[in-house]
Structure formats: C-alpha cells, structure tokens
Residue frames as a rotation matrix with the C-alpha (Angstrom) as fourth column:
MET 1
0.950 0.309 0.051 -6.98
-0.264 0.877 -0.401 -1.76
-0.169 0.368 0.914 47.17
THR 2
0.011 -0.987 0.159 -3.80
-0.647 0.114 0.754 -3.78
-0.762 -0.112 -0.638 47.10
PHE 3
0.744 0.138 -0.654 -2.53
-0.638 0.437 -0.634 -5.62
0.199 0.889 0.413 44.09
ASN 4
0.122 -0.723 0.680 -0.48
-0.484 0.555 0.677 -8.77
-0.866 -0.412 -0.283 44.04
SER 5
-0.793 -0.538 -0.284 0.88
-0.503 0.316 0.805 -11.17
-0.344 0.781 -0.521 41.45
ASP 6
-0.561 0.667 0.490 -2.45
0.604 0.735 -0.309 -13.03
-0.566 0.123 -0.815 41.34
ASN 7
0.397 0.695 -0.600 -4.10
0.074 -0.676 -0.733 -9.86
-0.915 0.247 -0.320 40.02
LEU 8
-0.134 -0.552 -0.823 -1.49
-0.839 -0.378 0.391 -9.61
-0.527 0.743 -0.413 37.30
ASP 9
-0.918 -0.190 0.348 -1.85
-0.039 0.917 0.396 -13.31
-0.394 0.350 -0.850 36.46
ASP 10
-0.086 0.971 0.225 -5.62
0.605 0.230 -0.762 -12.92
-0.791 0.070 -0.607 36.11
ALA 11
0.444 0.212 -0.871 -5.19
-0.382 -0.834 -0.398 -9.89
-0.811 0.509 -0.289 33.88
LEU 12
-0.544 -0.728 -0.418 -2.66
-0.728 0.161 0.667 -11.70
-0.418 0.667 -0.617 31.69
LYS 13
-0.747 0.334 0.575 -4.97
0.378 0.925 -0.047 -14.70
-0.547 0.182 -0.817 31.34
LYS 14
0.325 0.925 -0.197 -7.80
0.373 -0.317 -0.872 -12.40
-0.869 0.210 -0.448 30.24
VAL 15
0.214 -0.322 -0.922 -5.60
-0.712 -0.698 0.079 -10.56
-0.669 0.639 -0.378 27.73
ILE 16
-0.825 -0.565 0.011 -4.27
-0.428 0.637 0.641 -13.81
-0.369 0.524 -0.768 26.26
SER 17
-0.429 0.756 0.494 -7.78
0.571 0.651 -0.500 -15.24
-0.700 0.067 -0.711 26.08
ILE 18
0.512 0.621 -0.594 -9.03
-0.017 -0.684 -0.730 -12.14
-0.859 0.384 -0.339 24.26
TYR 19
-0.221 -0.692 -0.687 -6.08
-0.799 -0.276 0.535 -12.23
-0.559 0.667 -0.492 21.84
PHE 20
-0.943 -0.190 0.274 -6.71
-0.036 0.875 0.482 -15.84
-0.332 0.445 -0.832 20.84
ARG 21
-0.047 0.985 0.167 -10.44
0.594 0.162 -0.788 -15.22
-0.803 0.062 -0.592 20.57
MET 22
0.439 0.132 -0.889 -9.73
-0.454 -0.821 -0.347 -12.31
-0.775 0.556 -0.301 18.21
LYS 23
-0.476 -0.767 -0.430 -7.17
-0.773 0.132 0.620 -14.26
-0.418 0.628 -0.656 16.20
HIS 24
-0.999 0.007 0.051 -9.08
0.025 0.929 0.370 -17.53
-0.045 0.371 -0.928 15.84
LYS 25
-0.494 0.869 0.038 -12.65
-0.705 -0.426 0.567 -16.20
0.509 0.253 0.823 16.15
ALA 26
0.489 0.614 -0.620 -13.38
-0.039 0.725 0.687 -18.87
0.872 -0.312 0.378 18.76
PRO 27
0.587 -0.262 0.766 -12.67
-0.809 -0.241 0.537 -19.36
0.044 -0.935 -0.353 22.46
ASN 28
-0.319 -0.714 -0.623 -9.87
-0.407 0.697 -0.590 -21.64
0.856 0.065 -0.513 23.61
TYR 29
0.716 0.696 0.053 -11.27
-0.380 0.325 0.866 -24.16
0.585 -0.640 0.497 26.07
SER 30
0.426 -0.681 -0.596 -7.80
0.801 0.590 -0.102 -24.93
0.420 -0.434 0.797 27.41
SER 31
0.970 -0.151 -0.189 -5.68
-0.020 -0.828 0.560 -22.80
-0.241 -0.539 -0.807 29.70
THR 32
0.058 -0.993 0.108 -2.45
0.170 0.116 0.979 -23.72
-0.984 -0.038 0.176 27.91
TYR 33
0.922 0.125 -0.365 -0.96
-0.304 -0.349 -0.886 -22.66
-0.238 0.929 -0.284 24.60
THR 34
0.605 -0.769 0.207 2.08
0.787 0.540 -0.298 -23.60
0.117 0.343 0.932 22.55
ARG 35
-0.042 -0.738 -0.673 5.28
0.635 -0.540 0.553 -21.61
-0.771 -0.405 0.491 22.97
VAL 36
-0.812 -0.269 0.518 5.09
0.583 -0.402 0.706 -20.31
0.018 0.875 0.483 19.39
ALA 37
0.075 0.931 0.356 1.48
0.726 -0.296 0.620 -19.21
0.683 0.212 -0.699 19.86
LEU 38
0.655 0.135 -0.744 2.35
0.703 -0.470 0.534 -17.38
-0.277 -0.872 -0.403 23.08
GLU 39
-0.438 -0.861 -0.258 5.35
0.611 -0.495 0.617 -15.71
-0.659 0.112 0.743 21.45
ASP 40
-0.592 0.341 0.730 3.06
0.628 -0.372 0.683 -14.49
0.504 0.863 0.006 18.64
CYS 41
0.514 0.835 -0.197 0.63
0.744 -0.319 0.587 -13.23
0.427 -0.449 -0.785 21.26
MET 42
0.349 -0.451 -0.822 3.36
0.682 -0.479 0.553 -11.39
-0.643 -0.753 0.140 23.17
ASP 43
-0.743 -0.592 0.314 4.70
0.631 -0.462 0.624 -9.82
-0.224 0.661 0.716 19.96
PHE 44
-0.170 0.786 0.595 1.20
0.648 -0.366 0.668 -8.57
0.742 0.499 -0.447 19.15
ILE 45
0.700 0.451 -0.554 0.70
0.710 -0.359 0.605 -7.23
0.074 -0.817 -0.572 22.68
LYS 46
-0.137 -0.842 -0.522 4.10
0.723 -0.445 0.528 -5.53
-0.677 -0.305 0.670 22.65
GLU 47
-0.779 -0.133 0.612 3.36
0.586 -0.500 0.638 -3.82
0.221 0.856 0.468 19.33
ARG 48
0.187 0.950 0.248 -0.08
0.650 -0.309 0.694 -2.76
0.737 0.031 -0.676 20.54
ILE 49
0.577 -0.040 -0.816 1.29
0.751 -0.366 0.549 -1.34
-0.320 -0.930 -0.181 23.79
MET 50
-0.529 -0.836 -0.148 4.02
0.664 -0.515 0.542 0.54
-0.529 0.189 0.827 21.93
TYR 51
-0.578 0.381 0.721 1.46
0.584 -0.424 0.692 1.96
0.570 0.821 0.023 19.51
LEU 52
0.426 0.904 0.043 -0.94
0.570 -0.305 0.763 3.03
0.703 -0.300 -0.645 22.25
MET 53
0.933 0.074 -0.351 1.35
0.356 -0.321 0.878 4.12
-0.048 -0.944 -0.326 25.07
CYS 54
0.030 -1.000 0.003 4.89
0.979 0.030 0.201 4.82
-0.201 -0.003 0.980 23.87
GLU 55
0.361 0.083 -0.929 5.76
0.254 -0.967 0.012 8.49
-0.897 -0.241 -0.370 24.19
GLU 56
-0.637 -0.689 -0.346 7.96
-0.178 -0.305 0.935 8.52
-0.750 0.657 0.072 21.09
VAL 57
-0.741 0.430 0.516 5.30
0.671 0.489 0.557 6.82
-0.013 0.759 -0.651 18.98
GLN 58
0.300 0.899 -0.320 2.63
0.873 -0.394 -0.287 9.22
-0.384 -0.193 -0.903 20.21
THR 59
0.039 -0.380 -0.924 4.88
-0.051 -0.924 0.378 12.17
-0.998 0.033 -0.055 19.35
LYS 60
-0.914 -0.401 0.066 5.47
0.015 0.128 0.992 10.79
-0.406 0.907 -0.111 15.85
LYS 61
-0.351 0.868 0.352 1.73
0.936 0.332 0.116 10.18
-0.017 0.370 -0.929 15.39
GLN 62
0.433 0.502 -0.749 1.03
0.544 -0.808 -0.226 13.76
-0.718 -0.309 -0.623 16.47
GLU 63
-0.372 -0.653 -0.660 3.69
-0.245 -0.616 0.748 15.10
-0.895 0.440 0.070 14.09
LEU 64
-0.905 0.080 0.419 2.24
0.404 0.477 0.781 13.01
-0.137 0.875 -0.464 11.27
ASP 65
0.072 0.996 -0.043 -1.27
0.965 -0.080 -0.248 14.29
-0.251 -0.023 -0.968 12.02
GLU 66
0.303 -0.031 -0.953 -0.01
0.113 -0.991 0.068 17.89
-0.946 -0.128 -0.297 11.96
TRP 67
-0.744 -0.636 -0.206 1.87
-0.169 -0.119 0.978 17.28
-0.647 0.762 -0.019 8.70
MET 68
-0.654 0.567 0.500 -1.21
0.755 0.520 0.399 15.69
-0.034 0.639 -0.769 7.11
ARG 69
0.373 0.799 -0.472 -3.36
0.749 -0.559 -0.355 18.63
-0.547 -0.222 -0.807 8.23
GLU 70
-0.039 -0.481 -0.876 -0.83
-0.212 -0.853 0.477 21.09
-0.977 0.204 -0.068 6.74
GLU 71
-0.921 -0.294 0.256 -0.75
0.143 0.356 0.923 19.08
-0.363 0.887 -0.286 3.51
ALA 72
-0.198 0.936 0.291 -4.55
0.972 0.227 -0.069 19.15
-0.130 0.269 -0.954 3.32
GLU 73
0.456 0.332 -0.825 -4.59
0.352 -0.919 -0.176 22.92
-0.817 -0.210 -0.537 3.89
LEU 74
-0.479 -0.720 -0.502 -1.93
-0.285 -0.414 0.865 23.39
-0.831 0.557 -0.007 1.21
LYS 75
-0.828 0.222 0.515 -3.88
0.538 0.573 0.618 21.22
-0.158 0.789 -0.594 -1.23
ASP 76
0.232 0.963 -0.135 -7.06
0.900 -0.266 -0.346 23.20
-0.370 -0.041 -0.928 -0.52
SER 77
0.229 -0.234 -0.945 -5.17
-0.032 -0.972 0.233 26.44
-0.973 -0.023 -0.230 -1.07
ILE 78
-0.822 -0.567 -0.048 -3.75
-0.107 0.072 0.992 25.19
-0.559 0.821 -0.120 -4.37
ASN 79
-0.509 0.710 0.486 -7.19
0.855 0.480 0.195 24.00
-0.094 0.515 -0.852 -5.50
MET 80
0.457 0.681 -0.573 -8.70
0.604 -0.710 -0.362 27.40
-0.653 -0.180 -0.735 -4.66
SER 81
-0.169 -0.618 -0.768 -5.92
-0.291 -0.713 0.638 29.12
-0.942 0.331 -0.059 -6.60
ILE 82
-0.928 -0.141 0.345 -6.45
0.242 0.476 0.846 26.84
-0.283 0.868 -0.407 -9.60
ASP 83
-0.069 0.984 0.166 -10.21
0.969 0.105 -0.223 27.45
-0.236 0.145 -0.961 -9.44
ALA 84
0.403 0.174 -0.899 -9.66
0.188 -0.977 -0.105 31.21
-0.896 -0.126 -0.426 -9.34
ASN 85
-0.589 -0.684 -0.429 -7.30
-0.335 -0.276 0.901 31.04
-0.735 0.675 -0.067 -12.33
ASN 86
-0.770 0.378 0.514 -9.75
0.623 0.619 0.479 28.87
-0.137 0.689 -0.712 -14.27
ASP 87
0.298 0.908 -0.295 -12.54
0.803 -0.405 -0.437 31.33
-0.517 -0.107 -0.849 -13.52
ARG 88
0.096 -0.357 -0.929 -10.34
-0.202 -0.921 0.333 34.18
-0.975 0.156 -0.160 -14.75
ILE 89
-0.890 -0.447 0.093 -9.51
-0.035 0.270 0.962 32.30
-0.455 0.853 -0.256 -17.97
ILE 90
-0.355 0.846 0.397 -13.21
0.920 0.392 -0.013 31.63
-0.167 0.361 -0.918 -18.59
ARG 91
0.466 0.531 -0.708 -14.05
0.448 -0.831 -0.329 35.31
-0.763 -0.164 -0.625 -18.06
ILE 92
-0.327 -0.671 -0.665 -11.27
-0.353 -0.566 0.745 36.37
-0.876 0.479 -0.052 -20.45
LYS 93
-0.907 0.013 0.421 -12.49
0.353 0.567 0.744 33.93
-0.229 0.824 -0.519 -23.13
GLU 94
0.056 0.997 0.057 -16.07
0.950 -0.036 -0.312 35.14
-0.309 0.071 -0.949 -22.73
HIS 95
0.349 0.000 -0.937 -14.88
0.054 -0.998 0.020 38.73
-0.935 -0.057 -0.349 -23.00
MET 96
-0.685 -0.690 -0.235 -12.87
-0.240 -0.092 0.966 37.89
-0.688 0.718 -0.103 -26.13
LYS 97
-0.515 0.565 0.644 -15.93
0.803 0.581 0.132 36.30
-0.300 0.585 -0.753 -27.75
LYS 98
0.433 0.710 -0.556 -17.56
0.477 -0.704 -0.526 39.73
-0.765 -0.037 -0.643 -27.72
TYR 99
0.236 -0.449 -0.861 -14.85
-0.553 -0.791 0.261 41.07
-0.799 0.415 -0.436 -30.01
ASP 100
-0.536 -0.350 0.768 -14.67
0.365 0.725 0.585 38.13
-0.761 0.594 -0.261 -32.42
THR 101
-0.523 0.342 -0.781 -15.59
-0.750 -0.619 0.231 39.18
-0.405 0.707 0.580 -35.89
GLU 102
0.352 0.749 0.561 -18.25
-0.226 0.650 -0.726 37.41
-0.908 0.129 0.398 -37.88
ASP 103
0.385 -0.265 -0.884 -15.97
-0.918 -0.206 -0.338 37.33
-0.093 0.942 -0.323 -40.94
LYS 104
-0.518 -0.698 0.494 -14.61
-0.667 0.691 0.277 33.91
-0.535 -0.186 -0.824 -40.13
C-alpha cells in the first residue's frame, strides 16, 4: 500500500475533527477553523504525542513508576514494623498486668 499526502491530509482532518468534538462536545459542521483554535489543537496534539511516544518521557514515566513502587514497598515495610512493635507493646502491657498488685 502506498501513502501520499492525501492520506496524511485525511488523517489530519480526522484528528482535528476528533479534537474539536472532544473539546466542544459537538461536531463542527465546517471544514475550517480559526488560527487560534488550530494552534490550540496543535499544542494539544503535540503534548499528547510527546506523552505517548517520546522516548525520554517514557523513560521518566517508567522511572517514576519504579520509584512509586519502591515507595509503596517501603511504606508497607514500615507499617509492618510498626504493627509488630505495637503488638509487642500490647503483649508487654498484658504481661505487666499479671504482676500488678491489688493494693492500689
């Protein structure tokens, strides 16, 4: 299958149409847009492409995911340690109650 500029033009028209339908929640019955509206559209598309396909962004997202996973594991470990210490304190207090005198 060969591609030409008409294929790209059709794809761009579809993308722009979808963008404005998302933004305004209604179809545009015209095939023209204002310069400002198209610049907003292109800024959105650029940001979306960078987020989805940029190697550096994907690497940062992966690093952030790994960091968040490590943080969650650390938090779980700390919570387990705190729970174990609380259990120990409760056992010590219960043991001490056995030796409390009734003279109080």
